[in-house]
C-alpha positions in Angstrom: -89.7 -11.9 19.4 -89.1 -11.3 15.7 -87.9 -7.7 16.1 -86.0 -8.7 18.7 -84.3 -11.4 16.9 -83.8 -8.9 14.3 -82.0 -6.7 16.3 -79.9 -9.3 17.2 -79.4 -10.7 14.1 -78.8 -7.0 13.2 -76.2 -6.5 16.0 -74.4 -9.7 15.1 -74.4 -8.5 11.4 -72.9 -5.5 12.6 -70.5 -6.9 14.8 -69.1 -9.2 12.0 -68.7 -5.8 9.9 -66.4 -4.1 12.6 -64.4 -7.3 13.1 -64.3 -7.6 9.2 -63.3 -3.7 9.1 -60.5 -4.5 12.3 -59.2 -7.1 10.5 -58.8 -5.3 7.3 -57.3 -2.2 8.9 -54.9 -4.9 10.6 -54.0 -6.5 7.2 -53.1 -2.9 6.1 -50.9 -2.2 9.1 -48.9 -5.7 8.5 -48.5 -4.8 4.9 -47.2 -1.6 5.6 -44.8 -2.9 8.1 -43.8 -5.5 5.9 -43.2 -2.9 3.0 -41.4 -0.7 5.3 -39.2 -3.8 6.5 -38.6 -4.9 2.5 -37.7 -1.0 2.0 -35.3 -0.9 4.8 -33.6 -4.3 3.6 -33.4 -3.3 0.0 -31.7 0.0 0.6 -28.3 -0.3 -0.5 -25.4 0.3 2.2 -22.8 2.7 1.8 -19.8 1.5 -0.2 -16.2 1.5 1.1 -14.3 4.6 -0.4 -11.9 3.3 -3.7 -8.6 3.3 -3.1 -6.3 6.2 -4.0 -5.1 5.9 -7.6 -1.2 5.1 -7.8 0.9 7.9 -9.1 2.1 7.7 -12.7 5.9 6.2 -13.2 8.3 9.3 -12.0 10.4 8.6 -15.2 10.6 7.4 -19.0 13.3 4.5 -17.5 10.7 3.4 -14.8 7.9 3.8 -16.9 9.4 1.5 -19.4 11.4 -1.0 -17.7 9.0 -3.7 -16.5 11.1 -4.9 -14.0 12.1 -1.2 -12.3 8.5 -0.5 -12.7 7.0 -3.3 -10.8 9.3 -2.7 -8.0 8.7 1.0 -7.8 5.2 -0.1 -7.3 5.7 -2.9 -4.7 7.7 -0.1 -3.1 5.3 2.7 -3.2 2.3 0.3 -1.7 5.1 -0.6 1.1 5.5 3.2 1.8 1.8 4.8 1.4 0.4 2.3 3.7 0.4 2.7 7.7 2.8 0.2 9.1 6.7 -0.4 10.6 8.2 0.5 7.4 6.5 3.7 6.4 6.9 5.0 10.3 10.5 4.2 10.2 10.6 6.7 7.0 8.6 9.2 8.9 5.0 8.1 7.7 3.5 8.0 4.2 3.6 11.4 3.0 7.2 11.8 3.6 8.1 8.7 2.9 6.6 8.4 -0.4 7.4 12.0 -1.6 11.5 11.3 -1.2 11.1 7.9 -2.6 9.3 9.4 -5.8 12.2 12.2 -6.0 14.7 9.4 -5.6 12.9 7.2 -8.6 12.7 10.3 -10.4 16.3 10.4 -11.1 17.3 6.8 -11.1 19.5 5.5 -13.8 21.3 1.8 -15.0 24.3 1.0 -14.7 27.1 -1.8 -15.3 28.6 -2.7 -12.5 30.3 -5.4 -9.9 27.9 -8.2 -9.7 27.9 -7.9 -5.7 26.2 -4.1 -5.9 22.7 -3.6 -5.8 22.6 0.1 -6.2 24.9 2.8 -6.0 24.4 6.6 -5.2 27.4 8.7 -5.6 28.6 12.3 -6.1 27.8 15.4 -4.3 24.9 15.7 -2.4 22.3 18.3 -2.7 19.9 19.4 0.6 16.6 19.8 -0.5 13.2 21.5 1.2 9.9 20.5 0.0 8.2 23.8 0.3 4.7 22.8 0.7 5.4 20.2 3.4 8.9 21.6 4.7 9.9 17.7 4.5 14.0 17.9 4.4 16.0 15.0 2.8 19.1 15.2 0.3 19.5 13.6 -2.9 22.9 12.5 -4.5 24.3 13.8 -8.0 24.0 9.9 -9.2 21.8 7.2 -8.1 22.4 4.3 -10.0 20.6 0.6 -10.6 23.0 -2.2 -11.3 22.0 -4.0 -14.7 24.6 -6.8 -13.7 23.1 -7.2 -10.2 21.2 -8.9 -7.9 18.1 -6.6 -8.9 17.8 -8.0 -12.4 20.1 -11.4 -12.5 20.5 -14.6 -10.6 23.7 -15.1 -12.9 25.9 -12.9 -14.7 27.0 -15.4 -17.2 27.0 -19.4 -17.4 30.8 -18.9 -16.9 30.6 -16.6 -13.8 29.5 -17.5 -10.3 25.8 -16.6 -9.3 25.0 -13.2 -8.0 25.1 -13.3 -4.4 22.0 -12.6 -2.0 21.4 -9.3 -0.1 20.5 -9.7 3.3 18.4 -12.6 3.4 16.5 -12.1 -0.3 17.7 -14.2 -3.3 18.7 -12.1 -6.4 16.0 -11.2 -9.3 13.1 -11.1 -7.1 10.5 -8.6 -6.0 11.5 -8.8 -2.2 15.3 -8.0 -3.1 14.0 -5.2 -5.2 12.4 -3.5 -2.6 14.9 -4.2 -0.3 17.3 -2.3 -2.3 15.7 0.7 -3.1 14.3 0.8 1.0 17.9 0.7 2.2 18.9 3.6 -0.4 15.9 5.5 0.4 17.2 5.3 3.9 20.5 7.3 3.2 18.3 10.1 1.9 16.6 11.1 5.2 17.0 11.7 8.6 15.3 10.7 12.0 14.1 12.5 14.7 17.6 12.6 16.4 18.8 14.7 13.8 21.0 11.5 12.0 20.9 9.9 8.5 18.2 7.1 9.1 21.1 4.8 8.0 24.9 6.2 7.8 26.5 6.0 4.7 28.4 2.8 4.2 30.0 2.7 0.5 33.1 2.5 1.9 32.7 0.0 4.6 30.9 -3.9 4.7 30.3 -3.9 8.0 28.2 -0.8 8.3 26.1 -2.0 5.1 25.4 -5.2 6.5 24.2 -3.0 9.9 21.8 -0.9 7.7 20.5 -4.1 5.7 19.9 -5.3 8.9 17.9 -2.4 9.9 15.8 -2.6 7.0 15.2 -6.0 7.5 14.1 -5.2 11.3 11.4 -2.3 10.1 10.3 -3.6 6.9 10.7 -7.4 6.6 7.0 -8.0 7.3 6.3 -6.3 4.6 9.0 -7.5 1.8 7.9 -10.8 2.9 4.7 -10.3 1.3 6.5 -9.5 -1.8 8.3 -12.6 -1.6 5.1 -14.8 -1.6 3.8 -13.4 -4.9 7.4 -13.6 -6.7 
């Protein structure tokens, strides 16, 4: 009986050891699972790619003129993003390339206060060799230093500078509006016609062209108006 009790006791002890070992194994497995989960959770997620850097100012005038410089980058951002405005100009690649060409030759003049920007003189047809993009440039492209691009009033003794389209003078919105309007005169659409027909001699055509720019770029220009 004593032997039997000893055997039974030994068996119980053995079973206890087995259970203890099993629990230890289970504890190790749980620990490993928790460790794996912890490792998985702590793994850093892939960050979004950094936005493409903005180009350098295309001319010393643009770089040195704070207002013109801001207008250049505001407009470039509109044209470089996928939206109705850049699409009107044939897509971001085409739009920004022609826009940079325009801005590389920009000048400042003192013109009548109602004029925002004027392009004049002979035109040259240009083909960008790497892309095949075709457009034209005018001999002279001038921002009016006395107009709505820079001023709300010419002087204390003169009337206020008029609005262009629905935009107040001397604001971010009107500056991009002016640049986008002129850009439309340099590029053709898929139908072979200029996106905006020449309007230097017709106020009516100029108003129609302005309405077109407001129609296709108005949403993007409004965003600038909120940060003026």
